Structures are given as C-alpha cells and as structure tokens.
N, CA, C and O atoms as a Tripos MOL2 file, in Angstrom:
@<TRIPOS>MOLECULE
protein
  232   231    58     0     0
PROTEIN
NO_CHARGES

@<TRIPOS>ATOM
      1 N           0.6240   -1.4680   -0.0230 N.3       1 MET1
      2 CA          0.1190   -0.1960   -0.1640 C.3       1 MET1
      3 C           0.5480    1.0930    0.1270 C.2       1 MET1
      4 O           0.7900    1.4390    1.2840 O.2       1 MET1
      5 N           0.7070    2.1120   -1.1940 N.am      2 SER2
      6 CA          1.1760    3.5040   -0.9050 C.3       2 SER2
      7 C           1.2640    4.3140   -0.0530 C.2       2 SER2
      8 O           0.2240    4.2010    0.5960 O.2       2 SER2
      9 N           2.1000    5.3850    0.5360 N.am      3 THR3
     10 CA          2.1370    6.5510    1.5640 C.3       3 THR3
     11 C           0.4440    7.1870    0.9890 C.2       3 THR3
     12 O          -0.4480    7.4300    1.8020 O.2       3 THR3
     13 N           0.3490    7.2890    0.1450 N.am      4 ILE4
     14 CA         -0.6770    8.6750   -0.2430 C.3       4 ILE4
     15 C          -1.7140    7.7940    0.3580 C.2       4 ILE4
     16 O          -2.2720    8.2200    1.3690 O.2       4 ILE4
     17 N          -2.1520    6.3080   -0.2370 N.am      5 ARG5
     18 CA         -3.2790    5.7800   -0.1940 C.3       5 ARG5
     19 C          -3.5060    5.7080    0.9600 C.2       5 ARG5
     20 O          -4.5900    6.1290    1.3630 O.2       5 ARG5
     21 N          -2.4000    5.0580    2.0210 N.am      6 PHE6
     22 CA         -2.4430    4.9480    3.5330 C.3       6 PHE6
     23 C          -3.1910    6.3670    3.7430 C.2       6 PHE6
     24 O          -4.4170    6.3130    3.6490 O.2       6 PHE6
     25 N          -2.6580    7.5360    3.9940 N.am      7 GLY7
     26 CA         -2.6830    8.5190    4.3200 C.3       7 GLY7
     27 C          -4.3840    9.2860    3.7150 C.2       7 GLY7
     28 O          -5.1650    9.9950    4.3500 O.2       7 GLY7
     29 N          -4.4670    8.8040    2.3530 N.am      8 THR8
     30 CA         -5.9220    8.7750    2.6230 C.3       8 THR8
     31 C          -6.8630    7.9910    3.0520 C.2       8 THR8
     32 O          -7.9470    8.2020    2.5090 O.2       8 THR8
     33 N          -6.8440    7.1210    3.8680 N.am      9 ILE9
     34 CA         -7.2940    5.7720    4.6630 C.3       9 ILE9
     35 C          -7.7220    6.7910    5.7730 C.2       9 ILE9
     36 O          -8.7710    7.3580    6.0790 O.2       9 ILE9
     37 N          -6.1940    6.7620    6.3240 N.am     10 VAL10
     38 CA         -6.5080    7.4550    8.0500 C.3      10 VAL10
     39 C          -7.0670    8.6710    7.9030 C.2      10 VAL10
     40 O          -7.4870    9.0130    9.0090 O.2      10 VAL10
     41 N          -7.3160    9.6250    6.9650 N.am     11 GLY11
     42 CA         -8.1260   10.6640    6.8560 C.3      11 GLY11
     43 C          -9.2930   10.5180    6.8470 C.2      11 GLY11
     44 O         -10.1480   11.2960    7.2690 O.2      11 GLY11
     45 N          -9.4290    9.4660    6.3460 N.am     12 LEU12
     46 CA        -10.9880    9.4800    6.2270 C.3      12 LEU12
     47 C         -11.7130    8.7790    7.6220 C.2      12 LEU12
     48 O         -12.8530    8.9370    8.0580 O.2      12 LEU12
     49 N         -10.6810    8.0140    8.0950 N.am     13 VAL13
     50 CA        -11.1280    7.1470    9.4680 C.3      13 VAL13
     51 C         -11.3080    8.2040   10.4130 C.2      13 VAL13
     52 O         -12.1980    8.0460   11.2480 O.2      13 VAL13
     53 N         -10.2520    9.8370   10.4500 N.am     14 LEU14
     54 CA        -10.0370   10.4020   11.2990 C.3      14 LEU14
     55 C         -11.3870   11.2500   10.9380 C.2      14 LEU14
     56 O         -12.1990   11.7410   11.7220 O.2      14 LEU14
     57 N         -11.3820   11.2640    9.9470 N.am     15 GLY15
     58 CA        -12.9050   12.5910    9.3720 C.3      15 GLY15
     59 C         -13.9520   11.8670   10.2210 C.2      15 GLY15
     60 O         -14.2750   12.4370   11.2630 O.2      15 GLY15
     61 N         -14.6350   10.4820    9.8800 N.am     16 SER16
     62 CA        -15.5400   10.1270   10.0740 C.3      16 SER16
     63 C         -15.4370    9.6770   11.6370 C.2      16 SER16
     64 O         -16.5620   10.0350   11.9870 O.2      16 SER16
     65 N         -15.0460    9.3190   12.4100 N.am     17 ILE17
     66 CA        -15.1990    9.2570   13.9830 C.3      17 ILE17
     67 C         -15.2510   10.8450   14.2960 C.2      17 ILE17
     68 O         -15.8610   11.0430   15.3470 O.2      17 ILE17
     69 N         -14.7140   12.2190   13.5880 N.am     18 TRP18
     70 CA        -14.6730   13.2910   13.9560 C.3      18 TRP18
     71 C         -16.6810   13.6520   13.9300 C.2      18 TRP18
     72 O         -17.5430   14.1730   14.6380 O.2      18 TRP18
     73 N         -16.5630   13.0860   12.8620 N.am     19 VAL19
     74 CA        -18.3840   13.6810   12.1220 C.3      19 VAL19
     75 C         -19.3340   12.8080   13.2600 C.2      19 VAL19
     76 O         -20.1200   13.3720   14.0220 O.2      19 VAL19
     77 N         -19.1910   11.8640   13.2390 N.am     20 PHE20
     78 CA        -20.0030   11.0560   14.2360 C.3      20 PHE20
     79 C         -19.8080   10.6410   15.5580 C.2      20 PHE20
     80 O         -20.6360    9.8580   16.0230 O.2      20 PHE20
     81 N         -18.5670   11.1360   16.4830 N.am     21 ALA21
     82 CA        -18.0600   11.4830   17.8820 C.3      21 ALA21
     83 C         -17.3410   12.3380   18.5700 C.2      21 ALA21
     84 O         -16.8500   12.3270   19.6990 O.2      21 ALA21
     85 N         -17.3700   13.3630   17.3650 N.am     22 GLY22
     86 CA        -16.6570   14.5370   17.8770 C.3      22 GLY22
     87 C         -14.8050   14.6730   17.5770 C.2      22 GLY22
     88 O         -14.0040   13.7640   17.3610 O.2      22 GLY22
     89 N         -14.6110   15.9270   17.6550 N.am     23 PHE23
     90 CA        -13.4290   15.9830   17.7670 C.3      23 PHE23
     91 C         -12.4640   15.6160   18.8790 C.2      23 PHE23
     92 O         -11.2820   15.3770   18.6330 O.2      23 PHE23
     93 N         -12.9950   15.5690   20.1590 N.am     24 LEU24
     94 CA        -12.1400   14.9760   20.8130 C.3      24 LEU24
     95 C         -11.5670   13.3940   20.5470 C.2      24 LEU24
     96 O         -10.4210   12.9470   20.5970 O.2      24 LEU24
     97 N         -12.7040   12.8310   20.2810 N.am     25 SER25
     98 CA        -12.6680   11.5030   19.6660 C.3      25 SER25
     99 C         -11.6830   11.5030   18.5540 C.2      25 SER25
    100 O         -10.7180   10.7510   18.4150 O.2      25 SER25
    101 N         -11.9850   12.2340   17.9750 N.am     26 ALA26
    102 CA        -11.0690   11.6800   16.7690 C.3      26 ALA26
    103 C          -9.6050   12.0840   17.0960 C.2      26 ALA26
    104 O          -8.8070   11.3510   16.5110 O.2      26 ALA26
    105 N          -8.9960   13.0920   17.9050 N.am     27 LEU27
    106 CA         -8.1960   13.6900   18.3560 C.3      27 LEU27
    107 C          -7.6630   12.0130   19.1050 C.2      27 LEU27
    108 O          -6.6950   11.3600   18.7130 O.2      27 LEU27
    109 N          -8.3090   11.7470   19.8800 N.am     28 LEU28
    110 CA         -7.7240   10.8610   21.1640 C.3      28 LEU28
    111 C          -7.4760    8.7440   19.5150 C.2      28 LEU28
    112 O          -6.8830    7.6650   19.5360 O.2      28 LEU28
    113 N          -8.1850    9.3250   18.7870 N.am     29 VAL29
    114 CA         -7.6400    8.0180   17.4300 C.3      29 VAL29
    115 C          -6.5290    8.2770   17.4260 C.2      29 VAL29
    116 O          -5.5320    7.6760   17.8250 O.2      29 VAL29
    117 N          -6.7960    9.8560   16.6320 N.am     30 ALA30
    118 CA         -5.1960    9.4710   16.3530 C.3      30 ALA30
    119 C          -4.0160    9.8480   16.9870 C.2      30 ALA30
    120 O          -2.9070   10.0190   16.4800 O.2      30 ALA30
    121 N          -4.4440    9.9850   18.4000 N.am     31 VAL31
    122 CA         -2.7040    9.8160   19.2690 C.3      31 VAL31
    123 C          -2.5440    8.1160   19.5880 C.2      31 VAL31
    124 O          -1.5080    7.5350   19.9110 O.2      31 VAL31
    125 N          -3.5550    7.6800   19.4410 N.am     32 LEU32
    126 CA         -3.5510    5.9430   19.8880 C.3      32 LEU32
    127 C          -3.1710    5.2720   18.7120 C.2      32 LEU32
    128 O          -2.8240    4.0920   18.7620 O.2      32 LEU32
    129 N          -3.1970    5.8460   17.7560 N.am     33 ALA33
    130 CA         -2.4720    5.7840   16.2350 C.3      33 ALA33
    131 C          -1.0380    5.7040   16.2630 C.2      33 ALA33
    132 O          -0.3860    4.7110   15.9390 O.2      33 ALA33
    133 N          -0.5740    6.8270   16.6760 N.am     34 ALA34
    134 CA          0.3840    7.2270   16.9790 C.3      34 ALA34
    135 C           1.0310    6.4120   17.2820 C.2      34 ALA34
    136 O           1.7820    5.6880   16.6290 O.2      34 ALA34
    137 N           0.7610    6.4650   18.4490 N.am     35 ILE35
    138 CA          1.4410    5.2240   19.2310 C.3      35 ILE35
    139 C           1.9460    3.9540   19.1080 C.2      35 ILE35
    140 O           3.0540    3.5180   19.4210 O.2      35 ILE35
    141 N           0.7100    3.2530   18.4670 N.am     36 GLY36
    142 CA          0.7690    2.1190   18.0470 C.3      36 GLY36
    143 C           1.8270    1.8270   16.9230 C.2      36 GLY36
    144 O           2.5250    0.8200   16.8080 O.2      36 GLY36
    145 N           1.7770    3.1380   15.9740 N.am     37 ALA37
    146 CA          2.4560    3.2020   14.9260 C.3      37 ALA37
    147 C           3.9200    2.9330   15.3860 C.2      37 ALA37
    148 O           4.5730    2.0120   14.8960 O.2      37 ALA37
    149 N           4.5600    4.0150   16.6290 N.am     38 VAL38
    150 CA          5.4070    3.8480   17.3340 C.3      38 VAL38
    151 C           5.9090    2.4020   17.8670 C.2      38 VAL38
    152 O           6.9810    1.8970   17.5330 O.2      38 VAL38
    153 N           5.0940    1.8940   18.6310 N.am     39 ILE39
    154 CA          5.3650    0.5360   18.7970 C.3      39 ILE39
    155 C           5.5150   -0.8190   18.1440 C.2      39 ILE39
    156 O           5.8920   -1.9010   18.5920 O.2      39 ILE39
    157 N           5.1080   -0.4310   16.9520 N.am     40 ALA40
    158 CA          4.8270   -1.6070   15.6320 C.3      40 ALA40
    159 C           6.4760   -1.3000   15.6040 C.2      40 ALA40
    160 O           7.1400   -2.2340   16.0540 O.2      40 ALA40
    161 N           7.4220    0.1380   15.0370 N.am     41 ALA41
    162 CA          8.4620    0.3170   14.3270 C.3      41 ALA41
    163 C           8.9640   -0.5670   15.2610 C.2      41 ALA41
    164 O           9.2170   -1.7440   15.0020 O.2      41 ALA41
    165 N           9.1660    0.1140   16.6690 N.am     42 VAL42
    166 CA         10.2360   -0.6830   17.5740 C.3      42 VAL42
    167 C          10.1250   -1.8820   17.7560 C.2      42 VAL42
    168 O          11.1720   -2.3230   18.2290 O.2      42 VAL42
    169 N           9.1310   -2.8840   17.5700 N.am     43 VAL43
    170 CA          9.1770   -4.2120   17.7660 C.3      43 VAL43
    171 C           9.5350   -4.6420   16.1800 C.2      43 VAL43
    172 O           9.7420   -5.8420   15.9970 O.2      43 VAL43
    173 N           9.6010   -3.9610   15.3050 N.am     44 THR44
    174 CA          9.7800   -4.5850   13.6720 C.3      44 THR44
    175 C          11.3390   -4.4920   13.8020 C.2      44 THR44
    176 O          12.0480   -5.4520   13.4980 O.2      44 THR44
    177 N          11.9300   -3.1300   14.3330 N.am     45 GLY45
    178 CA         13.3100   -2.7000   13.9840 C.3      45 GLY45
    179 C          13.3760   -1.4970   13.6550 C.2      45 GLY45
    180 O          14.1540   -0.7760   14.2800 O.2      45 GLY45
    181 N          12.6710   -1.0130   12.7100 N.am     46 ARG46
    182 CA         12.5750    0.3920   11.9400 C.3      46 ARG46
    183 C          13.0200    1.3430   13.2220 C.2      46 ARG46
    184 O          13.9420    2.1290   13.0010 O.2      46 ARG46
    185 N          12.5140    1.3320   14.3620 N.am     47 LEU47
    186 CA         12.9860    2.5650   15.4960 C.3      47 LEU47
    187 C          14.2170    2.1380   16.3480 C.2      47 LEU47
    188 O          14.2220    0.9170   16.5060 O.2      47 LEU47
    189 N          15.0900    2.6680   16.8470 N.am     48 ASP48
    190 CA         15.7790    2.1930   17.6550 C.3      48 ASP48
    191 C          15.7560    3.1320   18.6000 C.2      48 ASP48
    192 O          16.6750    3.9480   18.5350 O.2      48 ASP48
    193 N          14.6050    3.3200   19.8730 N.am     49 LEU49
    194 CA         15.0450    4.1640   20.6620 C.3      49 LEU49
    195 C          16.4050    4.3790   21.5260 C.2      49 LEU49
    196 O          16.5960    5.4720   22.0590 O.2      49 LEU49
    197 N          17.3350    3.3390   21.6560 N.am     50 ALA50
    198 CA         18.0890    3.7870   22.0780 C.3      50 ALA50
    199 C          18.9410    4.7310   22.2800 C.2      50 ALA50
    200 O          19.5520    5.1310   23.2710 O.2      50 ALA50
    201 N          18.8630    5.2150   20.5220 N.am     51 GLU51
    202 CA         19.4960    6.7940   20.5890 C.3      51 GLU51
    203 C          18.9370    7.8010   21.3640 C.2      51 GLU51
    204 O          19.5970    8.5330   22.1010 O.2      51 GLU51
    205 N          17.7630    7.8530   21.2170 N.am     52 TYR52
    206 CA         16.8270    8.7680   21.8870 C.3      52 TYR52
    207 C          16.8070    8.5760   23.4990 C.2      52 TYR52
    208 O          16.2160    9.4250   24.1670 O.2      52 TYR52
    209 N          17.4220    7.5110   24.1190 N.am     53 MET53
    210 CA         17.5270    7.7950   25.7130 C.3      53 MET53
    211 C          18.6910    7.8180   26.1640 C.2      53 MET53
    212 O          18.8830    7.7640   27.3790 O.2      53 MET53
    213 N          19.8660    7.9150   25.1320 N.am     54 GLY54
    214 CA         21.2980    8.0250   25.6840 C.3      54 GLY54
    215 C          22.0740    6.4800   25.9520 C.2      54 GLY54
    216 O          23.1200    6.3790   26.5940 O.2      54 GLY54
    217 N          21.5020    5.5630   25.4650 N.am     55 HIS55
    218 CA         22.1620    4.6400   25.2720 C.3      55 HIS55
    219 C          22.9200    4.2830   24.0640 C.2      55 HIS55
    220 O          22.5660    4.4810   22.9020 O.2      55 HIS55
    221 N          24.4020    3.5320   24.6270 N.am     56 GLN56
    222 CA         25.1550    3.7480   23.1560 C.3      56 GLN56
    223 C          25.3070    2.1800   22.6260 C.2      56 GLN56
    224 O          25.5070    1.2420   23.3970 O.2      56 GLN56
    225 N          25.2000    2.0690   21.4080 N.am     57 HIS57
    226 CA         25.4090    0.3100   21.0790 C.3      57 HIS57
    227 C          27.0200    0.0060   20.8930 C.2      57 HIS57
    228 O          27.8690    0.8280   20.5510 O.2      57 HIS57
    229 N          27.1660   -1.0010   21.1190 N.am     58 ASP58
    230 CA         28.3380   -1.4650   21.5800 C.3      58 ASP58
    231 C          28.6180   -2.7520   20.0820 C.2      58 ASP58
    232 O          29.6250   -3.4590   20.0560 O.2      58 ASP58
@<TRIPOS>BOND
     1     1     2 1
     2     2     3 1
     3     3     4 2
     4     3     5 am
     5     5     6 1
     6     6     7 1
     7     7     8 2
     8     7     9 am
     9     9    10 1
    10    10    11 1
    11    11    12 2
    12    11    13 am
    13    13    14 1
    14    14    15 1
    15    15    16 2
    16    15    17 am
    17    17    18 1
    18    18    19 1
    19    19    20 2
    20    19    21 am
    21    21    22 1
    22    22    23 1
    23    23    24 2
    24    23    25 am
    25    25    26 1
    26    26    27 1
    27    27    28 2
    28    27    29 am
    29    29    30 1
    30    30    31 1
    31    31    32 2
    32    31    33 am
    33    33    34 1
    34    34    35 1
    35    35    36 2
    36    35    37 am
    37    37    38 1
    38    38    39 1
    39    39    40 2
    40    39    41 am
    41    41    42 1
    42    42    43 1
    43    43    44 2
    44    43    45 am
    45    45    46 1
    46    46    47 1
    47    47    48 2
    48    47    49 am
    49    49    50 1
    50    50    51 1
    51    51    52 2
    52    51    53 am
    53    53    54 1
    54    54    55 1
    55    55    56 2
    56    55    57 am
    57    57    58 1
    58    58    59 1
    59    59    60 2
    60    59    61 am
    61    61    62 1
    62    62    63 1
    63    63    64 2
    64    63    65 am
    65    65    66 1
    66    66    67 1
    67    67    68 2
    68    67    69 am
    69    69    70 1
    70    70    71 1
    71    71    72 2
    72    71    73 am
    73    73    74 1
    74    74    75 1
    75    75    76 2
    76    75    77 am
    77    77    78 1
    78    78    79 1
    79    79    80 2
    80    79    81 am
    81    81    82 1
    82    82    83 1
    83    83    84 2
    84    83    85 am
    85    85    86 1
    86    86    87 1
    87    87    88 2
    88    87    89 am
    89    89    90 1
    90    90    91 1
    91    91    92 2
    92    91    93 am
    93    93    94 1
    94    94    95 1
    95    95    96 2
    96    95    97 am
    97    97    98 1
    98    98    99 1
    99    99   100 2
   100    99   101 am
   101   101   102 1
   102   102   103 1
   103   103   104 2
   104   103   105 am
   105   105   106 1
   106   106   107 1
   107   107   108 2
   108   107   109 am
   109   109   110 1
   110   110   111 1
   111   111   112 2
   112   111   113 am
   113   113   114 1
   114   114   115 1
   115   115   116 2
   116   115   117 am
   117   117   118 1
   118   118   119 1
   119   119   120 2
   120   119   121 am
   121   121   122 1
   122   122   123 1
   123   123   124 2
   124   123   125 am
   125   125   126 1
   126   126   127 1
   127   127   128 2
   128   127   129 am
   129   129   130 1
   130   130   131 1
   131   131   132 2
   132   131   133 am
   133   133   134 1
   134   134   135 1
   135   135   136 2
   136   135   137 am
   137   137   138 1
   138   138   139 1
   139   139   140 2
   140   139   141 am
   141   141   142 1
   142   142   143 1
   143   143   144 2
   144   143   145 am
   145   145   146 1
   146   146   147 1
   147   147   148 2
   148   147   149 am
   149   149   150 1
   150   150   151 1
   151   151   152 2
   152   151   153 am
   153   153   154 1
   154   154   155 1
   155   155   156 2
   156   155   157 am
   157   157   158 1
   158   158   159 1
   159   159   160 2
   160   159   161 am
   161   161   162 1
   162   162   163 1
   163   163   164 2
   164   163   165 am
   165   165   166 1
   166   166   167 1
   167   167   168 2
   168   167   169 am
   169   169   170 1
   170   170   171 1
   171   171   172 2
   172   171   173 am
   173   173   174 1
   174   174   175 1
   175   175   176 2
   176   175   177 am
   177   177   178 1
   178   178   179 1
   179   179   180 2
   180   179   181 am
   181   181   182 1
   182   182   183 1
   183   183   184 2
   184   183   185 am
   185   185   186 1
   186   186   187 1
   187   187   188 2
   188   187   189 am
   189   189   190 1
   190   190   191 1
   191   191   192 2
   192   191   193 am
   193   193   194 1
   194   194   195 1
   195   195   196 2
   196   195   197 am
   197   197   198 1
   198   198   199 1
   199   199   200 2
   200   199   201 am
   201   201   202 1
   202   202   203 1
   203   203   204 2
   204   203   205 am
   205   205   206 1
   206   206   207 1
   207   207   208 2
   208   207   209 am
   209   209   210 1
   210   210   211 1
   211   211   212 2
   212   211   213 am
   213   213   214 1
   214   214   215 1
   215   215   216 2
   216   215   217 am
   217   217   218 1
   218   218   219 1
   219   219   220 2
   220   219   221 am
   221   221   222 1
   222   222   223 1
   223   223   224 2
   224   223   225 am
   225   225   226 1
   226   226   227 1
   227   227   228 2
   228   227   229 am
   229   229   230 1
   230   230   231 1
   231   231   232 2
@<TRIPOS>SUBSTRUCTURE
     1 MET1         2 RESIDUE 1 A MET
     2 SER2         6 RESIDUE 1 A SER
     3 THR3        10 RESIDUE 1 A THR
     4 ILE4        14 RESIDUE 1 A ILE
     5 ARG5        18 RESIDUE 1 A ARG
     6 PHE6        22 RESIDUE 1 A PHE
     7 GLY7        26 RESIDUE 1 A GLY
     8 THR8        30 RESIDUE 1 A THR
     9 ILE9        34 RESIDUE 1 A ILE
    10 VAL10       38 RESIDUE 1 A VAL
    11 GLY11       42 RESIDUE 1 A GLY
    12 LEU12       46 RESIDUE 1 A LEU
    13 VAL13       50 RESIDUE 1 A VAL
    14 LEU14       54 RESIDUE 1 A LEU
    15 GLY15       58 RESIDUE 1 A GLY
    16 SER16       62 RESIDUE 1 A SER
    17 ILE17       66 RESIDUE 1 A ILE
    18 TRP18       70 RESIDUE 1 A TRP
    19 VAL19       74 RESIDUE 1 A VAL
    20 PHE20       78 RESIDUE 1 A PHE
    21 ALA21       82 RESIDUE 1 A ALA
    22 GLY22       86 RESIDUE 1 A GLY
    23 PHE23       90 RESIDUE 1 A PHE
    24 LEU24       94 RESIDUE 1 A LEU
    25 SER25       98 RESIDUE 1 A SER
    26 ALA26      102 RESIDUE 1 A ALA
    27 LEU27      106 RESIDUE 1 A LEU
    28 LEU28      110 RESIDUE 1 A LEU
    29 VAL29      114 RESIDUE 1 A VAL
    30 ALA30      118 RESIDUE 1 A ALA
    31 VAL31      122 RESIDUE 1 A VAL
    32 LEU32      126 RESIDUE 1 A LEU
    33 ALA33      130 RESIDUE 1 A ALA
    34 ALA34      134 RESIDUE 1 A ALA
    35 ILE35      138 RESIDUE 1 A ILE
    36 GLY36      142 RESIDUE 1 A GLY
    37 ALA37      146 RESIDUE 1 A ALA
    38 VAL38      150 RESIDUE 1 A VAL
    39 ILE39      154 RESIDUE 1 A ILE
    40 ALA40      158 RESIDUE 1 A ALA
    41 ALA41      162 RESIDUE 1 A ALA
    42 VAL42      166 RESIDUE 1 A VAL
    43 VAL43      170 RESIDUE 1 A VAL
    44 THR44      174 RESIDUE 1 A THR
    45 GLY45      178 RESIDUE 1 A GLY
    46 ARG46      182 RESIDUE 1 A ARG
    47 LEU47      186 RESIDUE 1 A LEU
    48 ASP48      190 RESIDUE 1 A ASP
    49 LEU49      194 RESIDUE 1 A LEU
    50 ALA50      198 RESIDUE 1 A ALA
    51 GLU51      202 RESIDUE 1 A GLU
    52 TYR52      206 RESIDUE 1 A TYR
    53 MET53      210 RESIDUE 1 A MET
    54 GLY54      214 RESIDUE 1 A GLY
    55 HIS55      218 RESIDUE 1 A HIS
    56 GLN56      222 RESIDUE 1 A GLN
    57 HIS57      226 RESIDUE 1 A HIS
    58 ASP58      230 RESIDUE 1 A ASP
C-alpha cells in the first residue's frame, strides 16, 4: 500500500470519527494510532529508541 493511499484512508477514518463522535474522539484515535505506530516500529526494528534514551550500541 502506498503512503498516499494509507494517508488517505487514515484521513477518512479520522474524519468519520470526528463527524460521528466529535473532535476529541478523533484526536484520541489519532494519538493512539501514533503510539501504536511507534510501538510497531520498535518491535519490527525500524526505530531504535536507544539513540533517543542516551544508550550507546557496542
């Protein structure tokens, strides 16, 4: 799936949530989705948090 297609789908989902449940619900979903994306990136090895936490690789 391309980045543009994924972004469009995310925008449609958040827009639908905003319409039916309100802005705060859409904001909460966006924040939780971002947290989930970071966790997935760490688990798959695409993001190394050691760099941001001051740890060094040996």
